[in-house]
Every structure is written in structure tokens, then in C-alpha cells.
Steps between C-alpha positions, in 0.01 A plus 500: 500500500680727747759575239231595247337738749832655577575549126157653456558735792838605356339555158222713651756699698702559187181620320413734781850645516497546124151667513606738786828573316305590190257715693785683679684540163190639329437754783866600508506547125180712514650714779823552300327584179174681580532688830574863558872423515495226238693463176221610272444823706875558486498478118210743484677743733821479295300596186346788685833613630638507145206705381539747785873541436433564133238768601751658738756522217236647266400758761860595560545560128189721501624680804833574342335622176281739701800629692672584175194683372486698825866589474448624143203707606699654783807581303419527129299787381473356152312199633244726670470695179452181295224381730330834499496499124378139462244489776364849510566634152697795633706709259758775534393852398533544127500124422247348266363146549478283198278187530603204290224244453594152602475233238295196590 
């Protein structure tokens, strides 16, 4: 009878250890995956980082394009003339404007 009680105690102890091990494992897994510094948050931040880097590259391209336009406006009189004609309908003295209807 003493041996049976001892075996039951060992069995209960093993069950308790297994239960506590499972609880600790579940809590650890939750912390690793779902907290502020967890894996899932890291994946989300990596995606955000990629989007931001893409936007930085796009903005750099826009900035370079605008710099080229500014350079042309500072140094090329023909560019200023072209814009004046297109946007404001300006003409040189003695010129005639011919409007060509656009086909639709």
C-alpha cells in the first residue's frame, strides 16, 4: 500500500510539473509572439520600414526632378518662353495664334 501511495504521489508530481511547464511555455510563447517587442510586431515594423524606404526613394526622385526644373528655369530662356506660351497664352509681337481643335 505504501508503494501504491508513493507511485500516486510521483504521478501527481509529474502531472503538476507538466501542467506548470505547459503554463510557463504558453506564457513565454505569448510574450515572444504578441508583446511590444514580439515577433509579430517585428514583422509589422519590417513591413512599415520597407514602405517608408520606398517612399523616401520616391520623394528623392521627385526632389531631383524639381531641381532639374528649377535649373532649367534659372538658365534656359527658352523654357521660360515655352511656359509663358503654354500657361498664359503669351505671344511675340507680330505673331498670330492658330487654335487647332483637339479630336476626341
